N, C-alpha and C positions, 0 to 999 in steps of 0.2 A: 369747780365751785362747790359741789355737794360735799366733797371731802373738807374743803376749807371752812364752810359754814358750820358743819358738825363739830369739827375740832375747835374752832375759834370760840364758839359759844361756851363750851366747857372751860377753856382756858381763861376766858373773860371772868367767869365766876370764881375760878381759883385765884386769879389775879386780884380780885376784890378782897378776898380773904387774906392773901399775903400782904397786901398794902396796909390793911387795917392792923394786922399784927406787927408790921414793921414800924408804924407810927406809934402804936401804943406800947409795944414791948421794948423798942430800942430808942424811941424818943425823936424829937424834931431834928436834932443835930445829925444823927446818922442818916435820917431820911433826906435832909438837905444835902449832905455830902454825896449821897448816892445820885441825887438828881443833878447836881452841879457837875460832878465828874462825868456823868453820862453825856451831858451837853458839851463839856470840854472835848471829849473824844469825838463828838460829832464835828467839832471844829478841826480836830487833827485829821479827820477823814478827808479833808481837802486835799491831802497828799495823794489821794486816790486819783485825782485829776479827772474823774469821770471815765476812767478807762473801761469800766464795765459797760457803761451805756454806749460809749463809742464803738466798742467791739461788738456789742450785741446787735446794734442796728445794722452793722455790716454782716453779721452772722445770719440774720434773717434772709438776706439775698442769697447766700451760699446754700442754706438749707432748702430754699425754694428751687435752686438750680441743682440740688443733690451733688454738689461738688465736694466730695469727701476729702480731697487733698487740701482745699482751702479751709474747710471746717477744722481739720486737724491743725493747720497752721494758726488759725485764729485762736483756737483753744490753747495751744502752746504759748502763744503770745500773751494771752490772758493770764496764764499761770505764772509766767516769769514777770509780767508787769505787777501782779499782786505780791509777789515776793519782794520786789523792789519797794512797793508801797509799804509793806510791813516794816521793812527796815527804816524807811523815812518816818513812819509814825512812831517807831521806837525812839528815834532822835527827837522828834517833836515832843514826845511825852517827857523826855528828860528835861528839855528846855521849859516846857509848860509847868512843871512842878513848882517852879519858883512863884507862880501867880496864885497858888492856892490860898495863902494867908490873906492876900488882898481881896480875892473874890468872896471868901467865906471868913470874915473877921471874927465871927462869934462861934466858930467850930474849932475844937481843939486840934492842934497841928497833927498830933499822933493819929487821931481818927481820920482826918482828911487824907493824910498820906497813905494810910493803910488801905482805905477804900480805893484810892487812886492807883496803888500798886496792883490791887486785884483787877481793876479795870484794864491795866496795861496787859496783864496776862491774858485776860478774856479777849481783848481786841486783837492781839497779835495771833492768838490761836485761830481766830476767825479768818484773818487774811491769808494764812498759810494753808487753810483747809477748805475754804468755801468755794473755790473756783469751779468745781465740777457741776455745781447747781445751774450754771448758765445754760448748758445744753438742755436740761429738763425744762427750763422756762421757755426757751426759744422754740422747742418742739411741742409745746402745749402739753407737757407731761409733768407740770409742777406739782400735781396732786401726789405723785410718788414721793417727793421730798416732804410734802405736807404730812403724809401718813407717818413717816419716820420722825419728823419733828414733833408731831403731836404726842407720840409715846414718850419721848424724852422731855418735852415741856411739862407734861403731866407729872412725870417723875420729879422734875425740878420743883414744881409747885408743892407737891406733897412733902418733899425733903425740906423746903423752906418752912412749911407749916410746922413740921416736926421740930425743927431747930428752934423756931420762935417759941414754941410751947414748952419744950422740955430741955433744950440746951441753948439758952439765949446768948449765943455768941455770934456777933455780926460777921466775923471773919469766916466762920463756918457757913453762915447764911449765904454770903455771896459766893463762896467757893463751890457750893453745890451747882450753881448755874454754869460755872466754868467747866466742871467735869462732864456734866450732861451735854453741853454744847459740843465739846470735843468728841464725845462718843457718837452723837448724831452725825457729825460730819464724817467720821470714820466709816460708819455704816453706809452713808451715801456714796463715799468713795469706793467702797467694795462693790456696791451694786452698779456703779457707773461702768465698770469694766465689762459687765455682762450686758447692759442695755445698749451701750455704744461701742462695740468692739472695733469699729472702723476708725474711731478717733484715736490716733496714735500721738505719742510725744515726738515732735520733730524739732530739729535744730532751728532756732531763730536768732537773728542778730539785730543790732540797731539799724542796720541797713534795711531789713524787712519792715520795721516800723516806719521808716522814712518812705520807702517805695509805695507802701500801701496807704500813705497819707494819714497814719494814726497820729503823728505828732502835730500835724496841721489841725486836725479836729480837736485834739486834747488842748491845744493852746486856746481855742475859743471856748471849749466846754469848761475849762477851769473857772472861767467867770461865772458860769451857771452853777458850778459846784460850790464855789465860795458864797454866792448869793443865797442859794438854797440853805446852806449851812447856817449862815447868819440869821436868815428868816426863821429857821426851826429851833435855834438854840438861844437866841438873845433874851427872850422873856425870862427864862429861868436864871440866867447869869446876872441880868440887870436886877432882878428881884432879890437874889442872894446878896448882891453888893449893896443895894440901897434899902432893902426892906428887912433883911435878916432872916434867921432860920424859921421863925414862926410864919411869916408871910410866904416864904418859899415852900413850906410844908402845906400851907393852905392851897397855894397854886398847884403843888404836886398832886394833891388829892383829886383835883378836877382833871388835870392833864393825865393822871393815871387812868381814869375812866375813859377819857377821850382817846388815849393811846390804845387801850384795849379795843375800843369800838372801831378805831381807825384800822387796826390790824385786821379786824373782821371785815371791814369794808374793803380794805386792800385786797383781801383774798378774792372777793367778788370781782372787783375791777381788774385785778391782775389776770383773772381768767380770760379776759378779752384782749389783753395786751399783745400776746403772741399772735392771736388771730388778726389783729389790726396790722401787725408787722407783715404777716403773710399776704394780707389784702393789698397793702400799699405796694409791695414788690411783685405782685402777680401782674404781669404785663399783657395778659390775654384780653381780647376785645370784650368777652363776656364779663370779665372782672371789672374792666373800666366802666362798663355801662351800669354796673351794680354798685360801685363804691360810694357814690354820692348818697344813695338811698341808705346805705349802711351808716354813713357819717351822721346824717340827720337823725336816724333812729337811735344811734348810740348817744348823741347829744341830748335827745329827749330823755333817755334812760338816766343820764347823768343828772339832769335837772330833777327828775322824779326822786331819785335817790337822795340828792342834796336837800331838797325841800323836806323830805321825811326826816332825815337826820337832824336838820336844824330845828324843826318843830319838836322832835322828841327831846332834844337838849333843852329847848326853851321851856317846855312844860314839865319835864321830869327831873331835870338836873337838881334843882333845889330840894324837892321832897325826897329824892333818892339820897342825896348827900346827908340830909338831916337824919334819915333812918339808918344810913350806913355808918357815918362817922360821928354824928351828933351835931346839933345846931351850932355849937361853938366853932365849928370848922367852915361855916357858910361864908362865902364871899357875896358882895352885893349883887342885886339883880341886874344892875347896869353891866357888871362884868359878864354875866350870863348872856345878855343881849349881844354884846360885842363878840363874845365867843361864838355864838350861833352864826353871826354874820361871817366870821372868818371860816367856820366850817362849811357854810353854804358856798362861799367863793371857791374853796378847795374842791369840794365834791362836784359842784356844778360844771367845772371845766376839766374834770378828771379825764374824760375820754378825749377831749381836745388835747390835753397834755400827753396822752398816749400816742396820738397822731404826731404831735410835735417831736416826741422822743425818737420815733423811728424815721423821721424825715431828715435828721441831721441839720446841716447848715446853721450851726450854733452861732456863727458870727452875726446872723441877722437880728437876733434879739439880745445880744450880749449887753448893750447899753441899758436896755430895760432891766436886766438883772443887776447891773451895777447900781442903777437908780434905786431898785428895790432894796438892796442891802444897805445903801447909804441912808435912805429914808428911815429904814427900820431902826438902825443904830441911833441916829441923831434924835428921832422923835421919841424913842423909848426912854432915853435919859432925860429928855426935855419934859415929857408928859408924866413920868412916874411921880415927881414931887407934887403934881397937881391932883392926880387921880389914882395913885398907887398902881396896883397890878392892872387895873382897868386901862390906865393910860398906856402902859407898855403894850398891852394887847391891842389897843386901838392903833398904835403905830404898826403893829404886825398886819392888821387888816389893810391899811393903806398900802403897805409894801406888797402884800399878796395881790392886790388889785393891779399894781404896776407889772408884776410878774405875769399875770393873766393877759394883760394887754400885749406883752411881747410874744406870748405864745399864739395869740390870735394873729398877729402880724405874720408869723412864719407859716402857719397852716393855710391861711387864706392867700398867701403869696405863692406858696409852693404846691398846694394840693387842691384847694377849693376856690380857685380863681373865679371872681365875679359874684361871690355869694356873701361878701362881708356885710352888705346892707341888710340882707335877710337875717343874718346871724344876730346883728345888733337889735333889730326889731323883736326877734324872738326872745332875746335876753331881757328886754324891757318888759315884755309880757310875763316872763318868768318871775321877775322881781315883784311885779304887782300881785301875781298869784301867791308868791311866797308870803307877802305881807298879810294876805287874807288867811292863809293857812296858819300863820303864827297867831294872829289876833283871834280868830274864831275858835281855834283849838284851845288856846290859853283860857278864853272865857268859859268854854265848856268844862275844862278841868277845874276851874275855880269854883264850880258848883258842887264838886265832890266834897262832902263834909268830913270825911275820914282823913286822919293823918297817919304817919308812920308807914310801916310796911303794908298795912291793910288798905291805905289810901292809894298806894301805887298801882294796884291791879286795875281798878276802874279807870284811873288816869291813863294807864298804858293802853287799855282798850280804846279809849277816845283818841289817843294819838295814832293808833293803828287805823282807825276808821275815818276820822274827820279830814285830815289833810289829803289822804288818798282819794276820798270821795270828791273833794274839791278839785283836785288835779284831774280826776276822771271826767268831771263835768266840763272842764276847760279844754283838755287835750285828748280825751278818750276816743274821739271820732275822727281825728285827723289822719293823714297819710302816714306820718311817722309812727303814730301809735299802732296803726294797722300793720306796719312792718314788724314792730316788736311783737305783736300778737302772733303774726305768722311765724316769726323766728322761734318764739317760745313753744308754739304748737309743734314745730318741726323737731325741736329738742325733746319734747315730751314723747313724740312718736318713736324717736330713736331709743329713748330710755325704756319704753314699753316693749319695743322689739327686742332690745338686748336682754331684758328680764325674761321674756318668754322663750328666748333662745337658750 
């Protein structure tokens, strides 16, 4: 987590610089083409079938059992599965190229297809080189990949800034990311052989996939994969089709900030994901007595994180956007409110989602995922003519809530039996506390007379203090908060001990 926070903060700042240069130096059409093509390839990633998630939750059990033979087999299966996925995505990319003029009617065809071709190269390189990262994630050593990625991501950002300022060529701009991404994966591949010498390439066949039940899980997980993809990509594509390049660029400015902030938050939350997998598959009596306490502590942590993020967006998004891009790029405050609600839903059940991911049983909430995708698509097209981008995002919020309900169903059926009523009561209290955090903090920030960059600093201080103080008053003295304090104190003692050693 420490590595992730330090690296992501710098990359967030560099990302803000590169986004502004992209919009102002290359124009709305290049920006729109980049956004839309990125989301299209998110759709194509459906071909992955969720093989990474399915194999990873099985890999946790083998790592806990220290079964090196099974670990090698799963990693070999993962590698060959991703090669097949890469070929499938190449075919989908060829077929999907025909849709570009329909999705982006006001973007020149040459521009759209050039950006599209660059994304084909970038995506395929990732699928053929990324597989070794799985072992680092499942063994709680993801920080090693983070360090390598950080160096190459900084290099990418600096190269993009240089291209934007001195050689404004969008082909060169996007090509720098491809080269640096390939180099980062090659460095990780070289290190992998030293860190995991017992992981060997072994022969795998279709029969191995069948005997281990991979195809059974993939069949159900495909529904999850498809629904998540529609949920994450529909807003940009609907806006490009119905609103044009200018509105898509407006949306992209906001999502660029949120994507950078989400990457930072993911680094924090992903630090717990492997530990949750280890806890779920640790069958000792001591572990079983402890796991419910861990669950409620992590759930409270999710809420505290979510309420802070939502409050920060609600109070800082508009003044930051005005200072960063200019007031002409602002979307209405109604969009910001809906956006904050969507971010809250996502972060508030993030730890619940981590439990759901490692539990498997993807068939149990597949229809929730189907409903989520269908509602998102239908409502996005229905509400956009009424409220523009805000309408499309409102559809996403509703779909996100359906997805959350499905995850609740699995976790409280498979792992936290008998605790659903308590969970729902806690969530009602969380929602009331969130409303107080948003209202009180926004009122306090409205008292700051300064605008521009000078006005952001005092507002940021208020956002740091007010919602966290309110949450401390409500939750600070409960048993779940006590567990978090105990856990944080233990981590701090280990850090001090390591430093002194």
